[in-house]
N, C-alpha and C positions, 0 to 999 in steps of 0.2 A: 366283411364290412357290409354296411347297410346299402340300400339302393342308391343309385346315382340318379339325380334329376335329369330330365331331358336336356337341361341346359348344358350338360357335359357331352352331348352327342354332336357330331359334326353337322347335322341338319336339324332344323327345328322340328320337322315332321318326325314323330316318334317311330321307331322301327322295332320290330318284334313286339315287345311288351311296352315300348316307350321308355325303356330304361337300359342303360349300359351296365353290364355286369362283368366281373372277372371270375373265373373259376376259383372256388374257395374263398370268394370275396363277400359272401353273405354273412350277415350278423343276425342270429336268431333273436326274436323279440324276447324281452324279459319274461320269464314264467310268472304266472299269477300266484303260484303257491310253492310249497316245498320247504325243505329244511333250510334254515338260515345258516350260511357258511361262516367260517371264521373271518374271511375277507369282508363279508357284508357287515359283520359285527364291528370290525375295525373302522370301516367307512362310516357307519352310523354313530359310533362313539366319538370319533375324532372331532366331528363338527361341534357338538355342544361343549365338549371339554375345551376346545380351542376358544370358543366364544367366552366361556366362563373365565379362562385364564386372561383373555384380553381385557375384560372388564375389571378384573382384579388388578391388572397391571397399571390401570389408569388412576389408582387411588393416590399414589405418591410420585408425582412427576413435578420436578422443580423447573418450572418454565423460566425462571430467572437465570438459570445456568446455560441457556441457549447462547451460542456464539456462532462460529464459522459454519457448523453443520446443522443448525436449527434443531428440530425435534430429534434427529438421529442420535444426538449425543446425550439426550436426557431421558429417552424412553428406556424403561428398565428391561432387564433380561427376560422377564416374564412375557413382555410384549412380543419379543422376537421368537420365543418358544411357541407362543400362541399362533403366530403367523406361519411358522414352519410346520406346526402340527396341522394347521388348516390345509396348507399346500400338500402335505403328505397324505392327508385323508382324501383330498380330491384325487390325487394320483391313484390311490387304492381303489376308489370308486370308479375311476375311469378304466381301470384294468379289468373290471368285472362287467361282462356283457349284461348281467342281470340287474345292474343298478338302474333304478327308475329315474325318469327325468326330474321328478320332484326333488330328489336328493342332489342332483347336479345344480338345480336352481337354488336350493338352500345353501350349497357351498359358495356359489357365486355371490349371492346376497350377503353371506357372511364375509366374503372377501371385501365387498363394497363397504360394509359396515366398518371393518377394521381399518381399511385404508382411508375412508372419507368421512366417517363419523368421529374419528379420534380427535381431530382439531375442534370440532363442534362441542364435544364433551369436555375437553380440557380448557378451552379458552373462555374467559368471562365475557367476551364481547365478540362482535362480528369480525371475522378474519378477512384481511386483505383490503388495502386502501381503495382499489377500484370498486369493490363491492359496496363500500360506504358511499362512494360517489354515485353509484347507480341508485342506491336508496334515496339519495338527495334529489336525483333527477325525477324519480317517481313522485316524491313529495312536491317538487316544483310544478310538475304537470297537474297534480291535483289542485294546487293553489291557483294556477294560472289557466285553468280550463283546457288542459291538453297540450300546452307548449311550455318552452323554457325561454322566455323572452329576455333580452338584455344581457346575454352571456355569450360572447364570441367563442369561448372555449367549450361551450356546451351546445352550440348550434347544430352540431352533427346529429344530436339526438332528436332535434326537431325534424330532420330530414329522413331518419330511419326510426320512427317512434313506436313501432309495433309492440316490442317487448315492454316498453314503459307504459303504453296505454293499457295493455293487458293487466299489468300489475296494479296500475291505478284503479282499474275496474275491480280487481280482487280486493284491494284495501277498502274501497268505498262500499262494496257489497257485503263485506264481512264486518264492517265497523271497526276495523283495526286502526290504531293510531298511525301506523306506518308499516312499510314492508320490512322493517328491520327485524321484527320478531321471527318471521319465517325465512328471511334471507340467510340466516345462520345455517339452515339445513339444506341449502341449495345443492352443495356438492353431492351428498349421498342420494338425495332425491333425484337429481338429474341423471346420476349414474344408474339408478334403479330403473328409471323411465327408458333409458337406452337399451335395456335388456330385451324388451319385446321386439323392437325393429331389428336388432342384431340377430335374434333367433330367426326372424322371418327371412332375412337375407341368406343366412347360412342354410336354412332348410329348403330354400329355393334351389340350392346347388346340390345338396346331398341329404339323404335321410339317415346317414350314419350318425348316431348320437355321439359317438366318440369324437368325430371330427367337429360336429356342431358345438358341443360344450367345450371341447379343447380350444376352439377358436374364440369362444366367448371369454374363457379364462385368460387366454393370451392377450386379448384386447385390453382387459382391465389391468393386466400385469405390466403392460407396456405404455399405458396412457399417462405419461409423466408430465405432459405439457401444462396441465392444471387449468385448462379452460372449461371448468365445470362449476365455477362459482356463480354468484347472482349477477348475470351479465347477458346481454343480447347474443354473444357468441355461443354460449352454452345452449340457449333456447333455439337459435337458428341451426346449430349442429344437430340437435335432437330431431328437428324437422327435416334436415337434410338426410339423416340416416333413415328416417321414416319414409321419405320420398324414394330413396334407393330401394328400400324393402318392398314398397308397392310396385315399383318398376320391375324388379327382378321376379317378383311373384307373378306379374302379368306376362313376363317373358316365358316363364315356365308354363303358365296356362295356355299361352299361344302355341308353345311347342307340343303340347299334348293334344292339340286339335288334329283330327285326321287330315291327310293330304287332300287338298282341294276345298277345304272348308271355307265358307264365306262368312263365318262369324265375325262380329266386330272385333277390331284390334283391342278396343277398350269398352267394357260395359259403361254406360253413360254415368251412372252414379260413382263408380270408381274413378273415372276420368275427372269428374268434377271435384272429387276429393283431392286428387293429385294437383289440379290447378289451384284449388284453395290453399293447399300447403305451400305451393310455390309462391303464391301471392303474399302469404304471411312472411315467408323467408325474405322476399324482395323488400318488404316494408320494414323489416326488423334489423337488418345488418348489412353493411356495405360490401363485405367480402364474400359472405356465403353465397349470394346469387351467382357470383363469378365461378366459384367452385362447383355450384350446382350445374350451370351451363356446361362447364368443362367436363364434368362427369357424364352428363347426358350425351355430349358430343362423342366422348370416348366409347360409351356403350353402343352408340349408333354406327360405329365404324364397320363391324361385321354386317354384311348385307342382310343376313337373316333376321337381324334385330330391328331393322328400320321401320317396319310396319307398326311396331309397338312404340318405338322411340321417337320417331319424327313428330307425331302430334304433341308429345310432351315437350320435346326440345323446342319446337316452334312456339308453344305457349310460354315456356320459361324464358326464352330469349326475348320475346315480345314484352312480357311483363317487366323484365329487367331494363330494357331500353326505354320503355315508356316512363318508368319510375325515375330513372336517372336523368331523363330529359325534362322532367317536370318537377316533382317534389324535391328531388336531390340535386337539381341543376346548380344551385349556388355552390354546393360543396364540390361537385364535379368540375365546374368552371374554374373555381379558385385553385384547384389542385391539378388542372390539366397539364400544365407545364411539368410538374413533378412526375406525372404518369409517363409523359413522352420521354423525359430524361431517364426514367428507370428502364424503359424499353431499349434505350441506347447503351445502357450499362447493366446488362443482366447479371454479370458476375457480382456486382455490389449487392443485389437483392438476395443472393444466396448466402453471403457471409455477414451481412450487416447486422443481423440479430445475435451473433455469437458474442459471448462475454470476452472482454479484453483480459486475457489470462495474465498478462504481465502486471496488472494493477489490482486485480481482485484479491480479496482475503485468501489466505492459504487454503482454507477449507473449500472456498468457492472455486478454486482451481480444480480441485478434485471433483466437485459437483459438476462443473462444466464438462470435464472430460468423460465422466460417467454418462452424462446426458448424451453426449456425442456418440459414445461407444454403444449405448443401448439403441439409439436411432439407427446407427450404421448396421448393427447386428440384425435389427428388424428387416431392413431392406435387403441385406445379404441373404438371410434365411428365406425371405420371400422369393428372391431371385433363384436360389437353389431349388425351391419347390417348383418354380416355373420350368426349370431344366429337368428335374428328376421325376416330377409327377406330371406326365404329359397331358393327362386328362384335364388338369386345371387350366390349360391354355384355352379351353373352349368354354370356360365358365364366366368370363368377363371380369374375374377378380383382378387379373393382372392389368387390365385396362383401367380399373378403378384405382389401382395403386399409382399408375402413371398420370392419372387425370389432373392432379393438382400441379403438375410440373409447369404447364404453360402459364398459370397464374403466378407461380413462384418466379418465373423468369421475367414477368411483366412488371412487377411492383414489389417494393420492400415492405409495405404495410407497416411503416414505423419501425422497421428492424425486426419484425416478428414473423415475416412471411414464411421463413423456413420452418418455424415451429408449427404454424397453421397448416402448411402443406403436409407435414408429418401427421398431424391430427386427422386430416381428411383422408389420408391414404391408409391409416391404421386399420379400420374395419376390414378392408379387403386383404391387407397384408397379414392380419391375424389369421384369416382363414387359410391363406397359402401356407403359413408356418404350421398350422394345425395339420394340414394335409401332409406336409413333409415329416412331421414328428409322429403322428398318430395313425398313419395309414400302414398297416402291417397285417399279415395273415397268420403268422405263427408266434407263439409265446407272447401274447399281448401283455400279460402281467410283467414279464421281465422287461419288455420294451418300454412300457410306461414308466416303470421304476427307474430305468436307465435315463429317461428323459427328465425325471423329477429334479435333478440338480440344475438343469438348464432353466426350468420354471422358477426355481428359487433364485437363480441369478437374475432373471428378468424382474422379479419382485424387488430384489435389492436395488437394481438400477432405477426402478420406478421411484423408490423411496428417497433416493438421493435427489432426484429432480423435484419430487413433490413436497418433500419435507425439508430440503436443504436450506431454504431461505426463510424459515419460519420466525427467526428472531426479528425480522423486519415486517413480516406479514401479520404477526400477532400484536394485538393492542390490549393494554391494561385499562381498567376502569379509571385510573388516574389520568391517562392520556385522553380518554373520552371526556372526562370532566373538564380538562383544559380546553378542549375544542368547543365544548358547550359554552364555556365562559366567553370565548371569543366570538362565537357566532350568534349567541342569544342575548348577551348582556351589553355588548359594546355599542357605541353610537352608530347610527346609520351613516354610511359613507366612509367609515374607518377602513384604512388599508390593512389587509392581513398578509403578513410575510411569513413564509415557511422555508425551510432549507430544502426539503424534498416533498414528494407527494404522500409519504407515509404518515399522514395525520388523519385520524378517523373522523369523517363527517365534516371536513372543513368547507365543503361545498354547500352545506345546509345554509339557507337564507343567503344564497350567493348574490341575489339581487340587491342586498343591502350593503355588501362589502366587496370592493375590488380586491384582487388577490395577486400576489407575486410569489413565484416559486424559484428560488435562487439557483438550484442545480440545473435548471433548464435554460439558463441564460448563455449567451455567447462565451466562448472560451476566455476572451480577454476579461470579461466581467467576473467570471469565476476565479480567474487568477488574481484579480485585484481583491476579491473577497478573501482569498487564502492569505494574501500578503498582509492585509489590514482589514479585519471584519467591518469596522465602522466605516472606513472609506469605501469598501465594496458595497455596503448597503445604502450609502448616502444618496446616489442618484434616484433610488426608489422611494426613500422616505423623506426626502428634503422638503416636500410640500405638505407634510403633516402639520395640522393645526390643532388648536385646543378643541374645537368642535369636531374635527375629523382627524384624530391622531392615527398613528400607525401602531399596529400590534404585531410583535415578532414572537412566533410560537416555536419553541424548541422542545423536543421530546425524545424519549428513549428509542422509538422505532426509527426516527430520522437519523439518529447517531448510528444505529445498527445498519441502515441502508448505506450510509457513507462508508462504513467499515467493510461491508460485504462487496459492494460493486466498485469502489474506488473512484467514483466520479469526482468526489472531493476527498481530501485527506481525512483519515479517521478521526483526528482531533479537531476538525473544523467547528463542530458544535460547541465543544468545551471552550475553545478559544473565543467564539462569539459570546458565550455566556459570560466569560470573564471580562471581555472588553466592554460589554454593555453594562455590567455591574459597576464598572469604574469610569464610566463616561457620563458627564452631565447631560440631562435631557432624557435619559433612559430610566424608567421607573419600573421596578418589578411589581406587577399588580396581581399575579397569580403564580402559585408554585406548589408542587407536591413532589412525591418521590420520583415520578417518571416524567414530569413536564414542568416547564416554566414559561410564563408569558411576560414580555416587557412591553410597556407603552412608551412611545416616543412622540414628542411634539416639538416642532422647530419654532423657537420663540421669534424668529425673524420672518416666518412665513405669514402671509396675509390671508385673513379669512375671506372666503368667497362671499360676495354680497348677498 
């Protein structure tokens, strides 16, 4: 095996050569020349063949056939062959100590392409309703000079505007019409950008290329949460991983200093860069600063780390407190009681984000259990590494795995905290798993090939979580056309009613139209809607007038969401369509294969003066 970083020694001051070694644990560097072996030919051929098969597999994918399992049930056999061949080729490359780092990087980028570029290549429009919402916020900030006024449901973006201001600057500097054009490619780009800081973190702990690249592969194979789309969380998570990379790198540099050295804990330029990264995190996302402070606290627990960590921790905590007490004070004040209540009921924060298995579509029951199984397996394997690979206990990786737990206990974050905690723990957990699976002295090829089935299982679990809900995440051009009709051509002041949030771009021109989302209403309201769609909508649309009518948008993705998550019965949208088509006052004003829009005006409602 390759050299261990001083981070693995029990003292920061390096001893002997500043490295901890085991007999027979060295891994010779790859030779610069020599005859190419059969193993090398296999590793080099598998990558281009896998990518070619992947591209060929995307030619004939029937997106209209997606139901319970999303893309999983419509991707052809050739796609799975390509993914399996890529994984096998990576394992072959990993078994050969002469494989150069460039080949490992190419395999990882190929994996990112297959996993994260597939939806972008298949779908005719931007994927995921929240991504459309963030595009609308960027557009609103450009129109309103950097803010989103007059929208209570969007005011949180005024208080953490960093991501949106950056994208508004990009749109204005490039002359693009909106961020919609490049938001489509956010998932593959965000994942490629994560590669550099992940490598820095892992190389600060070990110089063994097998452990480093194995950890990188495991990270991408287990990152099923899907927080890589066009969103502040993806941006802030990238900065968070970069911050941890700089901190672990500085810990290694400090450990390599001779005993009694009076060198600065941080070079001034590097420390200022760290502070700048933390400032951008703090102004871009409400959750990530808490995860950042928690991770820095965890890394500062060993006394040997404190000289490096305390200046960073102090700056990060101060920036977070100042921001939350000033710019974000309205949001913090309005939600303080919820925060306190969550502290008193930590068990609800752990389970609140899990799917209601009894009401979900049959395929979603499978997806939910696979997600849970993969997450549990990641933490179990990381725990086994902590027990069986004793040197990992001195790396700080175990501390980073546990760092999100206090934040998980403190708040539910709208039911998503358990997923976010998994995301922030995953980079460190992936390294521990790599140490467990790929640290061996004898028969490396046999050992790597024996581990290959586990890597394939990880990829399969990822695809269930990442692709399993695509029937609701994907939007057609017909759905986009319906939304454009409602947001761009209807009278200002008109009420827009949707069944769920899965309507692409409904927040565009939000300042012209109030909006109601029916599946977010109280249980009694939703029950009344199920019993009688017209009666259920009546309290919201009763005030619609000729000048300011109500527009009800029904679409394919909304029906898919109702079917998948069971918040409303699967036939709710069909029954609403039938009821409005047969009720006076409702007029169908737009319709195509995937969407329909009804206008309603109450003849008894009085016009505003």
